[in-house]
C-alpha positions in Angstrom: 0.3 -0.1 -0.2 1.3 3.6 -0.9 0.4 6.6 1.2 1.2 9.9 0.2 -0.3 13.3 0.5 -3.3 14.3 -1.5 -3.4 16.7 -4.7 -5.8 18.1 -6.8 -5.6 15.2 -9.6 -7.2 13.0 -6.8 -10.4 14.9 -6.8 -11.9 12.6 -9.6 -11.4 9.3 -8.0 -12.5 10.6 -4.7 -15.4 11.8 -6.4 -16.1 8.9 -8.2 -15.3 6.3 -5.4 -17.8 7.9 -2.5 -20.8 7.2 -4.1 -19.6 3.2 -5.0 -17.9 2.8 -1.2 -21.3 4.1 0.5 -24.0 2.4 -1.9 -24.6 0.0 0.2 -25.7 2.3 3.2 -27.3 5.0 0.9 -29.6 5.5 -1.8 -28.1 6.2 -4.9 -29.0 9.7 -4.8 -27.8 10.2 -1.0 -24.4 8.8 -2.3 -23.9 11.1 -4.4 -24.8 14.0 -2.4 -22.3 12.6 0.1 -19.6 13.0 -2.8 -20.7 17.0 -2.8 -18.7 17.3 0.7 -15.3 17.4 -1.0 -15.1 19.6 -3.6 -12.0 19.9 -5.4 -10.9 23.4 -3.2 -10.0 21.2 -0.2 -7.1 19.3 -2.3 -6.4 22.6 -3.8 -5.8 24.1 -0.6 -5.7 21.1 1.8 -3.9 18.6 0.1 -0.5 18.8 2.1 -2.5 18.0 5.5 -4.8 15.2 3.4 -3.8 11.5 2.6 -4.1 9.2 0.0 -3.8 5.6 0.1 -3.4 3.5 -3.3 -3.0 0.0 -3.6 -1.5 -1.0 -7.2 -2.3 2.8 -8.4 -5.8 2.6 -7.5 -7.3 4.4 -4.5 -7.9 2.4 -1.5 -8.8 5.2 1.3 -8.3 8.5 1.6 -8.3 11.8 4.7 -9.3 15.0 4.2 -8.2 17.2 6.9 -6.7 20.5 7.6 -5.3 22.6 10.4 -7.3 25.4 11.8 -6.5 28.8 10.4 -8.1 30.4 13.5 -7.2 28.2 16.4 -3.4 27.1 16.1 -3.9 24.5 18.8 -6.6 22.4 16.5 -6.3 20.2 13.6 -10.1 18.9 11.9 -10.9 15.8 9.9 -13.1 16.8 7.2 -14.0 13.4 5.6 -12.3 10.1 5.3 -13.2 6.8 3.4 -12.0 3.3 2.8 -12.8 1.0 -0.2 -14.9 -1.6 1.3 -12.3 -4.4 -0.3 -9.7 -2.5 2.2 -11.6 -2.0 5.1 -10.4 -4.2 8.4 -7.1 -3.7 7.4 -5.8 -0.8 9.1 -5.9 1.6 6.3 -8.3 4.2 8.1 -6.2 3.8 11.4 -3.0 4.3 9.6 -4.4 7.7 7.8 -5.5 9.5 11.0 -2.6 8.0 12.8 -0.5 10.1 10.2 -2.8 13.3 10.4 -2.2 12.7 14.2 1.6 12.6 14.2 1.5 15.6 11.6 -0.9 17.7 13.5 1.3 17.2 16.5 4.5 18.0 14.8 2.7 21.6 13.9 1.8 22.2 17.4 -1.3 21.3 17.5 -3.2 19.5 20.5 -6.7 18.5 19.5 -8.0 17.1 16.7 -12.2 17.5 16.1 -14.4 15.7 13.8 -17.9 15.3 13.3 -20.3 12.5 12.1 -24.0 11.8 11.8 -25.8 10.3 14.7 -27.3 7.6 12.8 -23.7 6.6 11.6 -23.2 3.8 13.9 -19.8 2.8 12.5 -18.5 6.0 12.4 -18.9 6.7 16.0 -17.8 3.3 16.9 -14.4 3.9 15.2 -13.9 7.5 16.6 -14.3 6.4 20.1 -12.0 3.5 19.4 -9.7 5.9 18.3 -9.7 8.0 21.9 -12.3 10.4 20.7 -14.9 11.5 22.8 -17.9 13.4 22.4 -18.5 17.3 23.0 -21.1 17.9 24.9 -24.4 19.1 22.9 -28.0 20.5 23.4 -30.0 17.2 23.4 -28.7 13.0 23.6 -29.4 10.3 20.8 -28.5 6.8 22.2 -27.0 8.0 25.1 -24.4 10.3 23.2 -24.6 14.2 22.9 -25.9 15.8 19.8 -25.6 19.1 18.4 -29.1 19.9 16.7 -29.3 21.4 13.2 -25.3 21.6 13.2 -25.0 21.0 9.5 -28.1 22.6 8.7 -31.8 22.1 9.5 -32.4 18.5 10.3 -28.4 17.8 10.0 -27.6 16.7 13.8 -24.3 16.1 14.4 -22.0 14.3 16.8 -19.0 16.6 18.0 -15.9 14.7 18.4 -12.5 16.0 20.2 -9.2 13.6 20.6 -6.6 15.2 22.7 -2.8 14.6 21.4 -0.3 13.7 23.7 
């Protein structure tokens, strides 16, 4: 598996992978809409803090993240995906660990991420990686949730992980 920083030329592969990789958990339209969360600007402006995993030249996983411009102590993971054929082999964990190490080296001491209260796989994964949910304005399944965080009806769980 080859791991490298993201670059703008990776955008078509990411955009095309998202609907395929999430097809089992969403309608075709929902999966297409999900791909809109990774516009080219993330690769144009945050490629040096984002990561690509490739197997034999094909996209196997990606992590889109950045260091906050307004909060010198924070970094943020925006979107992560792993090809279903490569899940369970440590690809995502490796990408997260690279991001954590790079953030730590840049003087960041916290990493933030969000997910939907319905995305139980993402919730479990973030908790297993040491992320902690931040207090919200209501609870869903025992977890704090921020109502309408991403717009009307778009509740989110906000996570934070402290870097040692």
